N, C-alpha and C positions, 0 to 999 in steps of 0.2 A: 457768461461762458468763457470766451477767450480772454476777456478783460480780467476776470478773476484769477487767471493763471499767473499773470505777472504783477497784478496790483498789490499782491501781498509781499512783494520783495521788500527788503530792508531799505528804508528811505536813506539811512546814513550811507550805505554802500553806493547807492545810485548817485547821491549828491557828491560824494568824493570823486567819482569817476567823471560825471557829466558837467560839473560846475566849473571846470578849469577853462582857461583861455581868455581872450580879450575880444570884446565885441567891436566891430567896425561899422560905423554908419556910412562911411564913404570908402571907396576903394578905387584903385586905378586899374583899368582894363584896356587892352589895346584895341584901337578901332580897326586896325589892320595888322596882319602878322608882322609887318616890317615897320609900322608906324610907332610914334610915341604913344605911351599910355594916355587914356582919357579918363576923366572923373565922371561918375554917374551920380545923379542926385539921389538922396535917400528916400525910401518909401515912408510915407506918413502913416501913422496908426490911428490918430484921432486929432481933429482940428479944433482949435479954440474958436469962439464965436466971432472974434475980430480978424480971423485969418481967412484969406481967400481960398477958394477951392483949388485943388491941385491942378496945375496946368500941364500941358503936354511937355515932355522932355525933348530938348533939342539935341540930345546926345544919343548915339546909337552904338551898341556893342556889336562888332562885326566878326568877333572870334567866338568859338564855342565856349560857353561857361563851364566851370568844373563839374557842375551837376549833370551835364550831358554824359560825360564819361562815367561818373559815379552811378548813374542809373542805367548805363548800357543801352541808351535809347537807339543807337544805330542798329543793334541786333534785335531789340524789341520791335522796331518798326517793320522788320521783315516778317513778323508773326501777326501783329495786330496794330491797328491805328485808332481803335475806338469807334469804328463805324457802326451805326445802328444803336448806339447807347446815348442816353441823355443824362447829363450830370447836373444836379441842382447846386448852385453856388449861393449860399445863404450868408451874406456878410454886409458890406457897405453898399452893395449894388454893383452893377457892371455897366460901363459906358456903352451906350447903344451904338456909337459910331467907331468902336475899336476895330481897326482893320484886321487884326489877327483873328477876330471872331465873326467876320462879315458873313452874313447869310446863315449863321448857325446859332444865333442868340435870340432868346425869348425872355423878355423882362416882365415881371409881375408887378403891377402898380407903378410906384415911383422908382423901382429898382433899376430902371434904365438910365438913371442919373447917378453917377458915382462922384461925389464931391471930394472924398478922401483919396480914392484911387486904390485902396487896399483890396476891395473886391475884384476890381478889374485885373490887378496884378495876380491874384490867386486864380482867376478864371484863365488867364494866359498860361500859367504854369500847368493847369489841368488840360486845356484843350486848345491853346493858341497855336495858330499856324504861322510858320516863318514867312516873312515878307520875301519878295523876289531877291534871290541871292542872300537872304538873311541867315543868321546863325543861331537865333534864339527862337525856340519853339516849345510847345507844351508836350506833355507825355502822350496825350491821346488827341492828335490834331484833327481827327475826323469826327469827334464826338459833338453832340449838340449840347447847348448850355441853357438852363433855365435859371434866371437871376431873381433872387428875392432878398429882402432886407432882414438883418438880424441886429441892426444898430440904428441909432438915430442918423439923421442926415450928416452929422459931423463925426460919426464913428463911435459914439458911446454905446457899449453893449446894453441890450435891453432884452430881458427874458421873454416878455410877452411878444415883442416884435419877432424874436427868433422863433418862437413857437408858431406864429402865423406864417413865417417864411418857410419853415419845414413842411407845414401842411400844403402851402402853395406849390412847393417843389414836387411833392407827391402827386398833387392834382395835375401838374404839368407833365407827368410821365417820367419823372426822374427815377432811375434804378440805382443811382449812386448819389448821395447827398454829402456835400462838404459844408459843415457848420463852422464858421470862422470865429466863434467866440468861446472863451473859457471863463465861466462865471464861478465866483467863490462859493456860492451856496446852491443848494438844489431848489428848483422851482417846479411846482406841480404842473403848471401849464406846459412848460417846455418838456418835462418828462413824459407827459401824456402824448404830446405831438411826436416825440421821438419813438415812443412805443408803437404808435399807429404806423409810422414809417417802417419800423422793423417788421410789424405784422404784415405789411404790404410787400415784403420780400425786398426791401431797399437796404443797401449797404450804407451805413451812416459812419462818416469819418469826422473826427474832431481833434483839435489840438489838446494835448495832455496838460499844457500849461499856457498861460496867456503870453502874448507878445509884449515886450517892453522896449521902450526907447532908452538910449544911454543915460539921459537925464533922469529917468525914472528908477534907475538902479541905485540901491543904497550903497553909499561909499563905504567900503570895507566891511560890509555887513551882508550876511547870507540869510535869505528868507527861509523859513522852515518849510519842508515839503508838506504838501496838502493835496486834497482832491479838488478837481475842478470839473464843472458840469458844462455840457452833457457828456464829456469824455469819461467821467467816472461811472457812467451807467454800464452794467455788465455786457450788454450786447453792442455797445458802440466801440468802434476801432479807434483807440487813442494813440496819438503819434507824438513823438518828441523829436527835436531837431539836433543836427550836428553840422559843423562847418567844414571848410576845406582842409583844416588841420585836425579833423576828428574831435573837435572840442566845442563846447558851448560858451556863451558869454559869461564872464565872471560875474557872479551874483544873480544870474537869471533864475526866475522861479522854477522850482522843481515839483513834479507831482510825486505822489506816493509810489506810483508805478506807471508804466506805459506798455502798450502792446508792441509797437514798432518804433524804430528810429529811421529817419530819412533826411536827405539833404535839406537844410533849412537856414544855413548861415551864409551870408554874402551871396545871395541868390539874385540873378539878373532876370527881370521881367518887364512886362509892358505897363503903360500907364492908362489912365481913363480915356485918353484920346491921343491921336497921332501915332507915329511909329517909333518914337523915342523910347528909351529904356530907363528903368530905375533899379536901385539896389536895395534889397530888403533882407531882414533876418527875423526868425521867430518860428515857434512850433506850428503856427497856422500855415506857414509856407511849406513846411515838411508834410503837414496833413494834406495840402493840395497835391503834392507829388503822389502820395498814397492814393488819393481819390482818383487821380489819373491812371494809376496802375490798376485799380479796381475796374475802371472803365475798359482798359485793355483786356482784362481777364473776361469780363462779361461779354465783350465783343467776340473774343476768341472762342469761348465756350459758353454760348447762350443757354445751354441746358442746365447749367449749374444754378443752384439756389443761393440765397444770401449767405448761409452758413458755409457752404462749400467754397464760395468766392473768398470769404474771409480766411478759410483754412488754406486756400491756395496762396494767400499773401503771407500767412504766418509761418507755416511749416517749412518752406524752403528758405526762410530768411537766414542771413548770416548770423551765426551765434555771437552774442555779445551780452553785456549787462542788460541792454535793451536790444533785442534782435534787430538787425538792419535789413531794410527792404532790398530784395533781389527781384527786379522786375522780370528778367529773362527766365529765372527759375520758376517764378510764379506762372509763367505762360507755358513752360515745357514740362513741369513736374506732373506725374500721374499719381493722383491720390485716390485709390479705389475705396469704395465704401465697404465696410465690413459686411460679410455675407453670413446670414444666420444658417448654420448647418443643421440638418435634421438630426433628431436624437437617434443614435445607433441602436439597432435591434439587439436584443440579448444574443450572445454568442451560443451556438448549439454545438456541443462536443459530440461527435459521432461515437457509437459504441466500438469497443475494440473488435478487430477482425477475428473470426473463429480460427482455431488452430488446425482444423481438419484440412481445409484447402491447402494450407501451407505444407502440411506433412505429405499430402498427396502429390503436390508439386515436387517436393524433394525426392520422393520415391520415383516419380516419372523421370526426373532428370538423372537420377543415379542409374536406373535401368538403361536409359538411352545411352549414357556414357559407357556402360559395360558392353552393350551391343556394338558400339563403335569400336571399342578396343578389341573385341573378339574378331570382328570382321577384318580389322587391320592386321591382326596377328595371322589370320588365315591367309590373307593376301601375301604376306611376307614369307610364310613357312611352306605352304604347299608347293610352289615352284621349286624351292630348294630340295624338298623331299623327293620330288619326281626326278630331279637331276641326279640325286645320289642313289636312286633305286630303292628308296625307303630304308636305307641303312641308317643305323644310329649315328648321330652327329659325332664326328671325331674318329670313326672306324675306317680302316683301310679297305679297299675293294679286294675280293678273294683272288688268290693266285691260281694259275692252271694246276690241276692235280690235287688241290686242297679239298675237293669234294664237289658233289653236284652243285652246279650253279643254279640258282633260282632264276628262271627266265623272267625277263621283264615283260611288260605288257605288249611291246611291239613284237618280240619273238613269239609269244603265245598267239598273237593274232595271225602271224605268218603261218605258223604250224596249223592253226585251225583252218585257214583258207586252203593250204595244201591238202589236208585231209578231205575237205569238201570236194576238191577237184578230183582226187583219187576215187572217191565214192561215185562221183558222176561218171568217171571212165569205166568202172566196173559195171555200172548199169548199162552203158552203151555196148560193152562187149557181150553181155548176156542177151541183148536184143538182136545181135547179128549172128548168134550161135557159135561163137568161138569156143574151142576146147579149153577146159580149165588148165591152168598152169600148175604142173606138179613139181614139186621141189626136186631138184636134181641131187642125186647122191654124190658124194665126193668122189671124183675121178671117173664118173660115168657120164657119157654124153646122152642126152635125151634125144629120142627120135622125133623129128619135127612133125608136128601135126597130131601126134598121139600122146605125147607125154610119157611113153614107156621107155625105160632105159635100154640102150643098145649094148650088146656085149662087145667088149673090145675085140679087135682083130686078133686071131690066133687062139681064141678061147674055144672050148668045146661046148657041146650041148649040155654037158653036165654043169657047166658053169652058168648056163642060162636058167632061168626060173622054170620050174616044172609047170606043166599045164599050159604050155605055150606052144602047141604043135604048129600052129600057124606061123609062129615066129621062126620055128626051125626050118620050115620049108622056104622061108625067105632069106636064110642066112647067106646063101651062095648066089643070090641075084641082087642087083641094085635095088635099093629101097627107094620107092617113090612115095613121097608123103601123100597120104590120103586126104584129099581136100574135098569137102562136100561140094556137090554140084551147085552151081549158081542157078537161080531161076532164070527162065528165058527173058531176054531183054524186052520182047514185045508183050510178055504176059501170056502167050499162047501155049498149046500143048506140043508142038513140034515145028520143024522147019528151021530151027535155029542151030548155031554152032556153039559147041561147048568149048570153053577155053581150056 
């Protein structure tokens, strides 16, 4: 899977970039910030039969090694320390009395004795805890360690021993396994053991190329790139190293490809016993750093399976010819799983809307607008017409004498009310028996109470109307108007005074 993505890279390109530099077996590191540099003993890879086992180092590095900053361990520790995770260390064994792993080490068989010291060094890089006021510690200092052998007692790689060590680590509960060997050929037993570990959801990390000492490097000759096992297996996370100057040792073996690169040159670590430190270089040490990072991820996100943990390590890595490990990004990146979306249902296009409702709506809106306009015009015109007496617009009012004026509504109403009052008065006069009013001739005074005209003084009877003898007898005496008697006040037949 992830191994195949990078293993097909061109070997010539990788070799040109990664084979530069000079390997150092010894280096000077300060014991204190202000003290003179001290020299650390080199890490052994394999011991001859006549060489004694590696003893404890009497030199201690008390300043932070360059790998601490390169891996950003200060920030990573704020997120995870590897608690609850067990890491299998399959190599030369791990010293049972190493103080940095005290109380967290389980050795399978004879793996509790590390004659070479290489397995103890790698275990310290993965899960070592710093001594009191110490500056050197592993990536996941709270993780448990299961130690098993992948080599002989003297450090010679052996495929059968490595296969047994992988199975022992799985049985010991490891969820991350570091295999410290890089074999030239594929071995069925080791391949089967690794496949079993992968099927058990274990992250397997291995060096992409073997570690070599300076005397093993060919002088002026570069080894051709090739595959190494078990790192060449598709599901194994293969790791290559780089040093403090971002280079590898000149002439160091190259793989055809690798999944990740991590600090592996001039690395400071613990020995098989005591609290002293050694200095080592090689891809197996870079793989130990990646195994520690895998332990941090598994502790930080225990719900992730093996493939998801590996993806967390690969995808946020720094881009390079071989991507470089970024521990903090592996802990903080969110890589969601693709979600299978349901097949969308066929789209249903609704039929076109009928035209009748739209036409009806337009007619309704037009009629409504016309009604509004008419009402508004009436509101504006009627008051003005009343004020002009309904004369046409622009015409002047009639002058006196130009003709009968057409009375307005108010004069008409006043005339009607006056006529009504006059009619009411006539009815009242008829009720009390008043004589009718006779029109007076011009120049003749009417006799009060009779309505008959009186002859003017000095006229003769001939001037008076004929047939009026009664009136002739009254010409020479004062005329008293004839007033009808009023009815008695009390309503009786006598006893009252007439007025």
